[in-house]
C-alpha positions, 0 to 999 in steps of 0.5 A, spaced: 500 500 500 503 506 497 501 513 500 503 519 497 504 525 501 506 532 499 511 536 503 511 543 503 518 546 504 519 553 505 524 557 501 525 564 501 518 565 503 515 560 497 513 553 497 516 548 493 512 542 492 515 535 493 511 528 492 514 523 497 512 516 496 511 514 503 509 506 505 509 504 512 508 497 511 516 496 508 522 498 511 527 503 509 533 507 511 530 511 515 525 506 519 528 503 525 522 502 529 517 496 528 510 497 530 507 490 531 499 491 530 493 485 530 495 483 523 502 486 520 507 490 522 509 497 520 515 501 520 517 508 522 522 512 525 523 512 532 525 519 533 519 522 529 514 518 533 517 520 540 516 527 538 509 527 537 507 522 543 509 522 551 507 515 551 511 513 545 517 517 548 516 513 555 516 507 551 523 508 547 527 511 553 529 510 560 531 503 559 524 500 557 524 493 553 521 497 547 527 501 547 532 495 547 528 491 542 526 497 537 519 493 537 512 496 540 506 492 540 499 496 538 493 492 539 489 495 533 489 493 526 494 496 521 489 500 517 487 504 523 495 505 525 497 506 518 491 512 518 494 515 524 501 515 522 499 518 515 496 524 519 502 525 524 507 525 518 502 529 514 501 534 519 509 535 520 510 537 513 503 539 509 498 544 510 492 542 513 487 543 507 491 537 504 489 532 509 482 534 510 481 533 503 483 526 504 480 524 510 474 521 507 472 516 512 468 519 518 468 512 521 476 512 521 476 519 524 471 516 530 476 510 532 482 515 532 479 519 538 480 513 542 487 512 539 489 519 541 487 518 548 490 512 549 497 514 546 497 521 548 496 524 541 493 531 543 495 535 537 492 529 533 486 529 537 485 537 536 486 536 529 481 531 528 476 535 532 477 541 528 476 536 522 469 534 525 467 541 526 468 543 518 465 536 515 460 534 519 453 538 520 451 537 527 444 538 526 443 532 522 445 528 529 439 531 533 433 527 531 437 520 531 444 520 535 444 526 539 445 522 546 451 518 542 454 525 540 453 528 547 456 522 550 462 522 545 463 529 546 463 528 554 468 522 553 473 525 549 472 532 552 471 536 545 470 543 548 469 546 541 464 541 539 461 542 545 460 549 544 458 549 537 452 544 539 450 548 545 450 554 540 446 550 535 441 549 540 440 556 543 439 559 536 435 554 533 430 552 538 425 548 533 431 543 533 428 541 540 422 538 536 426 533 533 429 530 540 427 524 543 427 526 550 425 519 553 432 517 551 436 523 554 439 520 561 440 524 567 447 525 566 446 527 559 441 532 561 447 536 564 450 537 558 445 543 557 446 547 563 449 553 559 443 557 558 438 559 563 432 559 557 435 553 554 435 549 560 428 551 562 425 549 555 429 542 555 427 541 562 420 542 561 420 537 555 424 532 559 419 532 565 413 531 560 416 524 557 420 521 563 416 518 569 419 519 576 416 512 578 421 509 573 426 512 578 424 517 583 431 518 586 434 520 579 428 524 577 429 528 584 437 529 582 435 532 576 431 537 579 436 539 584 441 540 579 436 544 575 435 548 580 442 549 582 444 551 575 438 556 575 441 559 582 447 561 578 444 563 572 439 569 570 432 566 569 429 570 563 422 568 565 421 566 572 414 564 572 415 559 566 421 557 570 417 556 576 411 552 572 416 547 570 419 546 577 412 545 580 410 541 574 415 536 575 415 535 582 407 534 582 409 528 578 412 525 585 408 521 589 412 519 595 418 525 596 414 529 601 420 532 604 423 533 597 418 537 595 418 542 601 426 542 600 424 544 592 420 550 595 425 552 599 430 552 594 425 556 589 424 562 594 431 566 593 430 564 585 423 567 584 423 573 589 
């Protein structure tokens, strides 16, 4: 498998394009490290790999076994590791536009996030997040995969994507009609605690489709979290906020003390 990479070499404020034939599946004069994957081996330069990852730097120094054997075992398919190496190499020499135009398979990009966290490839992870923002329409995920998308953003701490998705929901309230709130968990609901008006709208929708009898403790936890956030925010419509809270606790049949606590919490917010 041959991969063609374009190198940009600055010469007197100009760029000269040179086509290099890169093949990580074959040894050459510049490769001194073998990467054993689930199927076949790849070959790279150890200094090159150490420069992009503290994980690999630790493996190849301080007398570790890998530093003596010049072999690193990665429990992934070679095709995925090859994609990773191609991006790493390209980012070292090539303008990002070139790489982005050649990263077509989104499923590969998603899988690479796991590898970036596993091997401490922070620069690559930031690039992949930027790539997704440029090439994905987040609104396409609202009706079918919103929960998965939010969980993905939270898991990998993708702050730019989190900000973009929140802004999308704040500025396009009609999108909320596409969300299946019965599938939104208590933990996922906290993702929306960014705007007082938005969380009031989302919370009111959430309580109408979730039965507290299924799990009253979690339901109570969500209400408390909602009020706690509201205390730190400027509530635009206090009457709507109060109505939402009262409707939600009205569904609770057992938690008498909890209801009293809620009324006490509401007092400093509403008056």
